[in-house]
MARMI-559175 format. One record per residue (C-alpha): residue in three letters; x, y, z. Coordinates in steps of 0.5 Angstrom, whole numbers, plus 500, padded with zeros to 3 digits. Example, Ala and Ser with C-alpha at 12.3 -4.5 7.8 and 13.67 -1.06 7.14 Angstrom:
ALA525491516;SER527498514;
This chain:
MET619703132;GLY622698138;LEU626698144;CYS632700146;CYS636697152;PHE645695151;GLY651698146;SER652694138;SER658695133;ASP657698127;ARG656692123;VAL651686125;GLU656680126;PRO654674121;GLY652668125;PRO658662125;SER659657120;GLN655650120;ASN662646121;GLY665652125;GLY661652132;ARG655652135;ARG648655132;ARG642656135;LYS637651133;GLU632655130;SER637657124;GLU638649123;ASP634648115;PHE632655115;GLU628655109;GLY624662110;VAL618663114;VAL616656118;ASN610654115;GLU609648118;ARG605651125;SER601648130;CYS596653135;THR599657139;ASP597660146;ILE591656147;PHE590658154;PHE589664152;LEU584663147;ALA580659151;LEU581665156;PHE579670151;LEU572666149;ALA571665156;PHE571672157;LEU567674151;GLY561669154;GLY562673161;LEU562679158;GLY554676154;TYR551674160;GLY553681164;LEU550684159;TYR545679159;TYR544681167;ALA544688165;VAL539688160;ILE533685164;ARG535689169;GLY535696165;ASP533699160;SER536704155;ASN531708155;ARG531711161;LEU538714159;VAL536716152;TYR530719154;GLY530720162;PHE525718167;ASP521722172;ILE521722179;ASP516715179;GLY521712174;ASP518713168;VAL521713161;CYS519720158;GLY515719151;ARG515711152;GLN508706155;ASN511704162;ARG509698166;PRO509698173;LEU516698177;PRO516693182;ASN516696190;ILE514704186;THR506704187;THR506710183;SER509708176;GLY507706170;LYS504711167;ASP502713160;MET508718158;THR507718149;ARG506726150;GLN510727155;THR516726150;PHE521731154;LEU524732161;ASP524738164;VAL530737170;GLU530740177;SER536738180;LEU541734180;THR543729186;LEU548723188;ASN546717191;HIS550713197;ASN554710191;LEU555717188;ASP551715181;PRO548721179;VAL540722179;ILE537727176;VAL530729179;GLY525731173;ARG518731171;CYS516730163;VAL512735160;ASN510737153;THR514742152;CYS520746155;PRO518752160;THR521758157;SER524760162;LYS529753161;SER534752155;PRO531749149;PRO532741148;ILE538739149;LEU538730149;ASN531730150;ARG533734157;CYS530742159;LEU535744162;ALA535750167;ILE539756167;GLN539762171;SER537769169;SER544771171;SER547766168;ALA543767161;GLU545774162;ALA552771162;THR552768158;ASN548772153;TRP553777154;PHE559773153;LEU557771146;THR555778144;SER561781147;THR566777144;GLY562775137;LEU562768139;ALA554766138;LYS556770130;PHE562765129;LEU559759132;ASN554761126;GLN558762121;PHE562757122;ALA556752121;ILE555756114;ASP562755112;PHE562748113;GLN555746110;LEU558751104;CYS564747104;TRP563740105;ARG564737098;GLU571741098;VAL573737105;VAL571731101;TYR575733095;LEU581735100;CYS581728104;LEU581724097;ILE588729095;ALA590727103;LEU589720101;GLY593720093;LEU599724097;SER599718103;LEU599713097;VAL604717093;LEU608718100;THR610711101;VAL612711094;LEU617718095;PHE620715102;ARG623708099;PHE627714092;LEU628719097;ALA629718105;GLY637717105;ALA636724102;MET632727107;ILE634724112;TRP642727111;LEU639734109;LEU636734116;LEU642732120;VAL646737115;ALA640742117;LEU641739125;VAL649741125;LEU649747121;GLY643750126;SER647748132;LEU652751129;GLY650757127;GLY646758134;THR653757138;GLY656762133;TYR651768133;LEU651766142;TRP659768142;TRP658775137;ALA653776142;TRP656775148;HIS663779145;GLY657785144;MET656785150;ARG662785154;GLY662790160;THR654790161;SER650785167;GLY648780162;GLU655779160;THR655773165;SER649770163;MET650770156;LEU657767156;ALA654762161;TYR648761154;ALA654760148;ILE658755153;THR652750154;MET650751146;SER657750145;VAL657742149;VAL650741145;SER653743139;VAL659738140;LEU655733143;ILE650733136;LEU656733131;LEU659727135;ILE653724135;VAL652724127;LEU659722126;ALA658716131;MET651714127;ARG652716121;LYS653708119;ARG647706122;VAL643713119;GLU645709113;LEU642702115;VAL636707117;ALA636709109;ALA637702107;LEU631700111;PHE627706108;ARG628703102;GLU627696103;ALA621698106;GLY618701100;LYS620695096;SER615691100;VAL609696099;HIS610696092;ALA611688092;MET604687096;PRO601693096;MET594689099;LEU598692105;LEU595699105;ILE588697105;GLN589694112;PRO588699116;LEU581700112;TRP578693116;THR581695122;LEU578702123;ILE571698121;ALA572694127;LEU574699131;CYS568703129;ALA564697130;LEU567696136;CYS566703139;ALA558703137;GLY557696140;TRP561699147;VAL557705147;TYR549701146;ALA553695151;ALA554702156;LEU547704156;TRP544697158;ILE549697164;GLU548704167;SER541704166;ALA541697169;GLY539696177;TYR534696182;PRO529701182;THR529705190;ARG525710192;ALA528714199;GLU524718203;ALA519722200;GLY525722194;PRO525720187;VAL526714184;PHE533711183;PHE536705180;GLN540703185;LYS546697183;ASP548691186;THR556689187;TYR555685180;LEU552690176;GLN558695179;VAL564690177;ILE560689170;ARG562696169;TRP569695169;TYR568689165;ASN565692160;ILE571697160;LEU576691160;ALA572689154;ALA573694149;LEU580695152;TRP582688150;LEU578687143;SER581695141;GLN588693143;LEU586686139;CYS584688133;LEU591693132;ALA595687133;PHE591683129;GLN593688123;ASN601688126;LEU601680126;ILE598681118;ILE603686115;ALA609682120;GLY608675117;ALA607679109;VAL613682109;ALA618676113;GLU615672108;TRP617677102;PHE624678106;PHE625671106;THR623669099;ARG629669095;ASP626669088;LYS620675089;SER617673083;ARG615666086;LEU611670092;THR603668092;CYS598672096;PRO603672101;VAL598677105;ALA592672105;LYS597667107;SER598671113;ILE592673115;GLY591665114;TYR596664119;ALA593669124;ILE586667124;ARG588659124;TYR594659128;HIS596665132;LEU589668135;GLY591665143;SER599669142;LEU594675139;ALA590675145;PHE596674150;GLY599681147;SER593685147;LEU590682154;LEU597685157;ILE596692154;ALA590692155;LEU590691162;MET596697163;LYS591701160;LEU586699166;ILE591699171;ARG593707168;MET585708168;LEU584706176;PHE590710178;ASN587717175;TYR580714178;LEU583714184;GLU587721184;ARG581724183;LYS578721189;LEU584724193;ARG583730190;ASN576731192;SER577728200;THR580731206;THR586727206;THR591731211;CYS597729206;PHE595731199;GLY601734197;LEU605727198;VAL600722195;THR600726190;CYS607726188;LEU607718189;THR600718184;CYS603722179;PHE610718180;CYS606711179;LYS602714173;CYS609716170;CYS612709171;LEU606704169;TYR605710163;CYS613708160;PHE611701162;GLU606701158;GLN611704152;PHE615698153;LEU610693153;GLN607696146;GLY614696143;LEU615689146;CYS608686143;SER609689136;ASN616686135;ALA614679138;TYR609680133;ILE614680128;GLU618673130;ILE611670131;GLY610672123;ILE617669122;TYR617662127;GLY610661128;GLU612660135;ASN608662142;PHE608669144;CYS613669150;TRP619665145;SER618671141;ALA617676145;ASN623674148;ARG627673141;ALA625680140;PHE627683146;LYS635679145;MET635681138;LEU633689140;SER638688145;ASN644686141;ASN642692135;ALA640697141;LEU644703137;ARG641701130;VAL634701134;ILE636708137;ALA637710129;ILE631708127;ASN627710133;SER629718133;VAL631719125;GLY626714122;ASP621717127;PHE623724126;ILE622722117;LEU615720118;PHE613725122;LEU616730117;GLY612726112;LYS605727116;ALA606733116;GLY607734109;VAL601731108;VAL597736112;THR601742109;ALA599740101;VAL592739104;VAL592745107;PHE595750101;VAL590746096;GLY585747101;ILE586755101;GLU587755093;LEU580751092;ILE576756098;LYS578762097;ASP574765093;LYS568761094;PRO562766094;GLY559766102;VAL564763106;VAL567769111;TYR571763115;ILE575760110;TRP580757116;THR574753118;PRO573748113;ILE581748112;LEU582746119;VAL576739118;ALA579737113;ALA587738116;ILE585733122;PHE582728117;ALA589729113;TYR593727119;LEU589722121;ILE588719114;ALA597719113;HIS598716119;CYS594711117;PHE598709112;ILE604711115;SER603706120;VAL603701116;PHE609703113;GLU613703120;MET611696122;CYS614695115;ILE620698117;ASP620694124;THR619687120;VAL625689115;PHE629690121;ILE628684125;CYS628680119;PHE635684117;CYS637682124;GLU635674124;ASP638673117;CYS644675119;GLU644671126;ILE642665122;ASN646665116;ASN653668115;GLY654669107;GLN658664105;ASP656657106;GLN649660108;PRO646665104;TYR644671106;PHE637672104;MET637680105;SER639684098;ARG646687097;GLY644694100;LEU642691107;MET648686106;GLU653692106;PHE652692113;VAL654686115;GLU660684118;LYS666681111;SER659683107;LYS665683102;LYS665676102;ALA658674102;LEU658680096;ARG663675093;ALA660669094;ARG654672091;ALA656674085;GLY660667085;ARG653664085;ASP650669079;ARG657666075;ALA655659076;ARG648659074;GLN649663068;GLN654658066;GLN650652068;PRO647648062;LYS639649061;GLY636644063;ALA641642068;TYR639645074;ASN631646077;ASN633650084;PRO633657082;THR635659088;MET642655088;ASP644657095;SER648651097;VAL654649097;ASP656641099;GLU663640105;HIS667640099;GLY665648096;VAL663645090;TRP655649088;ASN650644088;THR647644081;GLY642639083;VAL644633079;PRO646626083;PRO653627086;PRO658622082;PRO660615087;TYR667617088;PRO670624091;PHE670629086;HIS677635088;PRO676640083;THR683642085;ALA686635084;PRO690632078;PRO686627073;LEU683620076;SER688616071;SER694620073;ARG693618080;ARG693612079;
């Protein structure tokens, strides 16, 4: 959920008072989420638009030199596409034949050109020869008799052919039940977001108690086993196991005792996140738009890849087949298209995170929650109008890191196929680099996610927000560890609970279905979809928890609970230093609000006092100094 670096105390120290020390610049006159914003990271927005323009030109360059039908239907040794009326290719005199009746490509061999691109050698036919396989992706593949016999023997002896056939039949019979189970998973995920609000504390403590009791029980069992094995050859090994388990149990017990306050904070964050989701149910449909955008992006990327891979200049080797040779620009467009897919997909995810973060921050920093007006729509407007550049910047960082990891994997495969004398050392170094890149990528993802929360609060640029988020998480690292360990495990248990419930309901629905042989096959498909559905909803809840935590830290940094009241609820205020004073101050404000005559006070928040300690009632101050503890003016005269 977050990042961790340094230590922190049990409670958050509130910021200094306005009269007693220097305060952070952004805390001055802070009245909630900043509404006066300007466009951030315009350079990266311009870079993103220029990147899209370059992608468009690259696709145009590939389209005029390629034909997606070459990959979809295949082409023969002269470069003519099967099943199509072809035009003559430049420098290929034998091309341009009418292949509308020859719809299948009879594959004869597969070779590699000098660029290591695969070249399929074949001819267009009406039907696949009897010695070849049935059409697979419009290709007739050669199957050697020995391979066919071995495959048939394997499928027959293991029963795999019968199983695959029955699997298709079972799924055809139970597809309606699979749809019902997906709808049940959707409903359970919605219920789960409500249960997290009320049962998170009990679930967390049950988990920790079970962990402690399990470790102590395992330790006792190992010592009992060691006592029974005294005098045997396994005594020394069992003693080592028992001592190791004892040390682990003591460490677990000490960690639980030391983290108990932070675990209570995790439970409070779950409750506050549940309140925010309950107040803004439109947050739960954000993954739906993200999923639609990612599906459209995937389809567009595949279509673009077909044109890029089919593009090239027709070239024929001596007495060989025609292949389409790619120039340097087409080679670059390949990686350009991959980077575009990575950047756009990360941009969709970043847009979702910023929408959730902005809406939850608006909810957190609003004292009177009944006055909230469409915070989700407001967050969407801010993201589109002001922060597309920041989203492009953050998503570009993650996309570049993923691209570098892909290049390392490509380099490793190349080295594996080469005859390198120091292959072991090179493999070791590449694995080390891949591990470091993976860790850095995870760090970047956490940093970007929390930077979007700061952008949702202050509306600043990405670098400022990332720096601010890093400081907040560094100053509260132990709480971040508690959220990442205990909180993530509770969320995982929620996903597992949804999948388990779907499996048991599926067994009851399908067990008496006539004609179904393998009952677990449709249930397995439903369980996979149930996990994906639960993950979508719980990812929203996870982002809400992270946002509430950052807002909690910001509230403690900005305010002190007395002359500058907190925005947080009473439940979160218990985890702040000097919380009793803050609670007494809030109780005093509540009593003053109740005693205020009707119509004399127009500000519903009533969260400030003047320099003399008098509550601000909205009435203009008197022309003379007012001292509530001083004697009347007549006696003073």
